[in-house]
C-alpha positions in Angstrom: 5.4 -6.9 23.8 4.6 -3.4 22.5 7.3 -1.4 20.7 7.4 1.3 23.2 8.0 -1.1 26.1 10.8 -2.8 24.0 12.4 0.5 23.2 12.2 1.7 26.9 13.8 -1.5 28.1 16.6 -1.1 25.5 17.1 2.6 26.6 17.0 1.6 30.4 19.5 -1.2 29.7 21.8 1.2 27.8 21.7 3.7 30.6 22.3 1.0 33.2 25.3 -0.3 31.3 26.7 3.2 30.9 26.1 3.8 34.7 28.0 0.6 35.7 30.8 1.5 33.4 31.0 5.1 34.8 30.8 3.9 38.4 33.5 1.3 37.7 35.8 4.0 36.2 35.0 6.3 39.0 35.8 3.7 41.7 39.0 2.6 40.1 40.3 6.1 39.7 39.2 6.9 43.2 41.6 4.5 44.7 44.5 6.0 42.9 43.5 9.6 43.7 43.0 8.7 47.5 46.5 7.2 47.6 47.9 10.3 46.0 46.2 12.6 48.5 47.2 10.6 51.5 50.8 10.5 50.3 50.7 14.3 49.9 49.3 14.5 53.4 52.1 12.4 54.7 54.6 15.0 53.4 52.8 17.5 55.6 52.9 15.1 58.5 56.8 14.8 58.2 57.0 18.6 58.6 54.7 18.6 61.7 56.9 15.9 63.3 59.9 18.0 62.7 58.2 21.0 64.2 57.3 18.9 67.3 60.8 17.6 67.6 62.2 21.0 67.6 59.5 22.6 69.9 57.6 20.0 72.0 55.3 22.7 73.2 53.6 22.9 69.8 52.3 19.4 70.3 49.0 20.3 72.1 47.9 22.9 69.5 48.5 20.5 66.8 46.4 17.8 68.4 43.5 20.2 68.8 43.4 20.9 64.9 41.2 18.7 62.7 43.5 17.8 60.0 42.3 16.8 56.5 43.7 13.4 55.3 45.5 12.9 58.7 44.8 11.8 62.3 47.2 12.7 65.1 47.3 10.6 68.3 49.6 10.3 71.3 49.9 6.6 72.4 51.3 5.3 75.6 53.8 2.4 75.6 52.1 -0.8 74.3 48.9 1.1 73.1 47.5 0.5 69.6 45.9 3.2 67.4 42.2 3.4 67.4 40.8 2.2 64.0 39.5 5.0 61.8 35.8 5.2 61.2 33.9 6.3 58.1 30.5 7.3 59.3 29.4 9.0 56.1 30.3 6.2 53.7 28.5 2.8 53.5 30.7 0.1 54.6 30.2 -2.0 51.4 31.2 1.0 49.3 34.2 1.7 51.4 35.4 -2.0 51.3 35.4 -1.7 47.4 37.4 1.6 47.4 39.7 1.1 50.4 39.6 -2.6 51.7 40.5 -3.4 55.3 43.6 -5.2 54.1 45.1 -2.1 52.6 48.4 -1.3 54.4 48.2 1.6 56.8 50.1 4.8 56.0 51.5 6.4 59.2 54.4 8.2 60.8 55.6 7.8 64.3 57.8 10.0 66.5 58.9 9.1 70.1 58.3 11.9 72.6 60.4 12.8 75.6 57.9 11.5 78.2 58.1 8.0 76.6 54.8 8.3 74.6 54.7 8.1 70.8 53.2 10.6 68.5 51.5 8.8 65.6 50.2 10.5 62.4 48.0 8.2 60.5 46.7 8.8 56.9 42.9 9.2 57.1 41.0 8.5 53.7 37.6 9.3 55.2 37.3 12.8 53.6 38.4 11.4 50.1 36.0 8.5 50.6 33.1 10.9 51.3 33.9 12.8 48.2 33.9 9.6 46.1 30.7 8.5 47.6 29.1 11.9 46.9 30.3 11.8 43.3 29.0 8.3 42.9 25.6 9.4 44.2 25.6 12.4 41.8 26.6 10.2 38.8 23.8 7.7 39.9 21.2 10.5 40.1 22.3 12.0 36.8 21.9 8.7 35.0 18.7 7.8 36.6 17.3 11.3 35.8 18.6 11.0 32.2 17.1 7.6 31.8 13.7 8.8 33.3 13.6 11.9 31.0 14.6 9.6 28.0 12.0 7.1 28.7 9.4 9.8 29.2 10.4 11.5 26.0 10.5 8.3 24.0 7.0 7.2 25.5 5.5 10.5 24.5 7.2 10.6 21.1 6.1 7.1 20.2 2.7 7.7 21.4 2.5 10.7 19.2 4.1 8.9 16.3 2.2 5.7 16.7 -1.2 7.4 16.8 -1.4 7.7 13.0 -0.6 4.0 12.7 -3.4 3.1 15.1 -5.8 5.2 13.0 -4.6 3.7 9.7 -5.1 0.2 11.2 -8.8 1.1 12.3 -9.3 2.6 8.7 -8.0 -0.6 7.2 -10.4 -2.7 9.3 -13.2 -0.4 7.9 -11.9 -1.0 4.4 -11.7 -4.7 5.0 -15.4 -4.8 6.1 -16.3 -3.0 2.9 -16.7 0.6 4.2 -14.7 2.3 1.5 -15.8 5.8 2.8 -13.0 5.6 5.5 -10.6 8.5 5.2 -7.6 9.7 7.3 -7.1 13.3 8.4 -3.9 15.3 7.7 -1.0 15.1 10.2 1.7 17.5 11.2 4.4 14.8 10.8 5.3 14.7 6.9 5.8 11.0 6.7 2.4 10.3 8.4 0.8 12.9 6.2 2.1 11.2 3.0 0.8 7.9 4.4 -2.7 9.4 5.0 -2.6 10.9 1.5 -1.8 7.6 -0.1 -4.3 5.8 2.0 -7.1 8.3 1.1 -6.3 7.9 -2.7 -6.5 4.1 -2.3 -9.8 4.4 -0.4 -11.2 6.7 -3.1 -10.0 4.3 -5.8 -11.7 1.4 -4.0 -14.9 3.4 -3.5 -14.9 4.4 -7.2 -14.2 0.8 -8.2 -17.1 -0.4 -6.0 -19.4 2.1 -7.6 -18.2 1.0 -11.1 -18.7 -2.6 -10.2 -22.2 -1.9 -9.1 -23.0 0.1 -12.2 -21.5 -2.6 -14.4 -23.4 -5.2 -12.6 -26.7 -3.3 -13.3 -25.6 -2.9 -16.9 -24.7 -6.5 -17.3 -28.1 -7.6 -15.9 -29.7 -5.3 -18.4 -27.6 -6.6 -21.2 -28.3 -10.1 -20.1 -32.1 -9.4 -20.2 -31.7 -7.7 -23.7 -29.8 -10.9 -24.9 -32.6 -13.1 -23.6 -35.2 -10.9 -25.1 -33.4 -11.0 -28.5 -33.1 -14.8 -28.4 -36.7 -15.0 -27.4 -37.7 -12.8 -30.3 -35.6 -14.6 -32.8 -36.9 -18.0 -31.7 -40.5 -16.8 -31.5 -40.9 -14.3 -34.4 -38.5 -15.8 -36.8 -37.8 -19.5 -36.2 -41.2 -20.1 -34.7 -42.9 -18.8 -37.7 -41.0 -21.0 -39.9 -41.7 -23.9 -37.9 -45.4 -23.1 -37.9 -45.3 -22.8 -41.7 -43.4 -26.1 -42.1 -45.9 -27.7 -39.7 -48.8 -26.3 -41.8 -47.2 -27.4 -45.1 -46.6 -30.9 -43.7 -50.2 -31.2 -42.5 -51.4 -30.1 -45.9 -49.3 -32.7 -47.6 -50.7 -35.4 -45.3 -54.2 -34.3 -46.2 -53.6 -34.2 -50.0 -51.2 -37.0 -50.3 -53.0 -38.3 -53.4 -53.1 -34.9 -55.1 -49.6 -34.8 -56.7 -50.0 -31.2 -57.8 -50.6 -29.8 -54.4 -47.8 -31.9 -52.9 -45.4 -30.6 -55.5 -46.4 -27.0 -54.6 -46.1 -27.5 -50.8 -42.8 -29.4 -50.8 -40.8 -26.3 -52.1 -42.3 -24.1 -49.4 -41.1 -26.6 -46.7 -37.6 -26.5 -48.2 -37.6 -22.7 -48.3 -38.8 -22.5 -44.7 -36.2 -25.0 -43.7 -33.4 -23.1 -45.3 -34.6 -19.8 -43.8 -34.7 -21.5 -40.4 -31.2 -22.9 -40.9 -29.9 -19.4 -41.8 -31.5 -18.1 -38.7 -29.9 -20.8 -36.5 -26.5 -20.0 -38.0 -27.0 -16.3 -37.3 -27.9 -17.0 -33.6 -25.0 -19.4 -33.2 -22.7 -16.9 -34.8 -23.8 -14.2 -32.2 -23.0 -16.7 -29.4 -19.8 -18.2 -30.6 -17.5 -17.3 -33.6 -17.8 -20.6 -35.3 -16.5 -19.0 -38.6 -13.0 -19.3 -36.9 -13.0 -23.1 -37.2 -13.2 -23.4 -40.9 -11.6 -20.2 -42.1 -9.0 -19.4 -39.4 -8.4 -16.1 -37.6 -7.2 -14.0 -40.6 -10.1 -14.9 -43.0 -12.5 -14.7 -40.1 -11.3 -11.1 -39.3 -11.6 -10.1 -42.9 -15.2 -11.6 -43.0 -15.9 -9.6 -39.8 -14.6 -6.3 -41.3 -16.6 -6.8 -44.5 -19.9 -7.7 -42.6 -19.4 -4.9 -40.2 -18.8 -2.4 -42.9 -22.0 -3.4 -44.7 -24.1 -3.2 -41.5 -22.7 0.0 -40.1 -22.0 2.0 -43.3 -18.5 3.0 -41.9 -15.5 2.4 -44.1 -13.3 -0.4 -42.5 -9.8 -1.0 -43.7 -7.9 -4.1 -42.5 -4.2 -4.7 -42.9 -2.6 -7.8 -41.7 1.1 -8.4 -42.0 2.0 -11.9 -41.0 -0.6 -13.7 -38.9 1.0 -16.0 -36.4 -0.5 -19.3 -35.3 -2.5 -18.7 -32.2 -4.3 -21.1 -29.9 -8.1 -21.5 -30.2 -8.7 -19.6 -27.0 -6.4 -16.8 -27.9 -7.9 -16.6 -31.4 -11.4 -16.3 -29.9 -10.5 -13.6 -27.4 -8.7 -11.7 -30.1 -11.7 -12.0 -32.5 -14.2 -10.9 -29.8 -11.9 -8.0 -28.7 -11.9 -6.6 -32.2 -15.5 -7.2 -32.6 -16.3 -5.3 -29.4 -14.0 -2.5 -30.6 -15.9 -2.3 -33.9 -19.3 -2.4 -32.2 -18.1 0.5 -29.9 -17.2 2.5 -33.0 -20.6 1.9 -34.5 -22.4 2.8 -31.3 -20.4 5.7 -30.0 -17.7 7.1 -32.2 -19.6 8.7 -35.0 -16.7 8.0 -37.2 -16.5 7.6 -41.0 -13.4 5.6 -41.2 -11.8 2.7 -39.1 -8.4 1.2 -39.6 -7.3 -2.2 -38.2 -3.6 -3.1 -38.4 -1.9 -6.3 -37.2 1.8 -6.8 -37.5 4.3 -9.3 -35.9 7.5 -7.7 -34.4 9.9 -10.1 -32.8 7.9 -12.2 -30.4 5.0 -9.8 -30.1 1.8 -9.3 -32.2 0.8 -5.6 -32.4 -2.8 -4.9 -33.1 -4.2 -1.4 -33.8 -7.7 -0.2 -34.1 -8.0 3.6 -35.0 -11.0 5.6 -35.9 -11.6 9.3 -36.9 -14.6 9.7 -34.5 -15.2 12.0 -31.6 -12.9 10.1 -29.2 -13.4 9.6 -25.5 -14.0 12.5 -23.0 -11.7 12.9 -20.0 -14.5 11.9 -17.4 -15.9 8.9 -19.2 -16.3 5.8 -17.2 -15.6 2.5 -18.9 -18.6 0.4 -19.6 -19.1 -3.3 -20.2 -17.5 -3.1 -23.7 -14.3 -1.6 -22.6 -14.2 -3.7 -19.4 -14.6 -6.8 -21.5 -11.8 -5.8 -23.8 -9.5 -5.1 -20.9 -10.5 -8.5 -19.4 -9.8 -10.4 -22.6 -6.4 -8.6 -23.0 -5.5 -9.6 -19.3 -6.6 -13.2 -20.0 -4.2 -13.3 -23.0 -1.4 -11.6 -21.0 -1.5 -8.7 -23.3 -1.2 -5.0 -22.8 -4.1 -2.9 -23.9 -3.8 0.9 -24.1 -6.5 3.4 -25.3 -5.2 6.7 -26.7 -7.8 9.4 -27.2 -8.6 13.1 -27.2 -11.9 14.7 -27.3 -12.7 15.2 -31.0 -9.6 13.5 -32.1 -10.7 9.9 -32.5 -9.7 6.9 -30.5 -6.7 4.6 -31.0 -6.6 1.1 -29.4 -3.2 -0.6 -29.1 -2.8 -4.2 -28.1 0.6 -5.9 -27.6 0.2 -9.7 -27.4 3.2 -11.7 -26.5 3.7 -14.8 -28.6 4.7 -18.0 -27.1 7.4 -19.4 -29.3 7.8 -23.2 -29.1 
């Protein structure tokens, strides 16, 4: 059931309950008021009977008058009064207000000719007034209920319109159409909702564009890595294998010439060592195997030294209390710092990089700060920054980048330590 229908039913029920209570109170009070009016009318009847007793000739003029709350009749001996009728009031309503078993209120005065003057209380006028009041109350409540329902229906239709548009826009977002936007509304609450929705849609649209851009960059990077591996295997390791093969073939052909064999054997050893170094270099680029024999602290020192030699940028590493981390966390932290240094070498144009690691309580605080050109305000994060954020998220760490154009870049990582 729609909200407008439920609310209208609730309002109608409230009006109906109020109507029943009002009618009940009206009818209950009406019985008391009618009885009071009839008793007042009987006081007037007593005065009329006195006047007739003093002057019988006044009887006929009194009978010709239509009295309010009274009915005058002259009855012969043995004749009963004619029951009073209420033509303007429904019988069911009259029976509620003034039941048939109500005792009659009347006055009797014997006349000189043997007849009897009877003055009976007549509640018809009062009953008609109560009936008219009940109709007015009923009409008032029905009109109020109708106006309330119309106002609620119109108000809800206007108020629910933004929600319908929001739902349709959310359906578009769910289908991947992040260009959906909501217009401004006159209702402040709806306008704030539209503003929040539009900001969300803009963020999703920008995220989608970033994901597409990063996907393209990742595919390009993947091709670069494959090209690099292919060149290393072909140009470096392949040449050494070709040289080893040639030297081995030469030895097989001059196996009887000890001098030539002694000259070729060192060449094979040299090429094998060079090929081994090439393999180590490739493996190190794919996985930091240096972590296993040296541990994280010595591996980071080795990384800083090698990076300083290759980049020509002064790198200062300060470690105060290295905690024991799991292999996965150590790998992610190593790769994160490696990516930070690579970003400095590629983009920062810095002359100094400082790396600090310090344990405070149950948190490892890591800081990487350079004196380079910093990040511009409109820069979009590339694969390097994204990978750093993903590694931080995997370690349940908080990563923050603090930078100003021309003021260098400061990377802060807060890594919670799991204490056994």
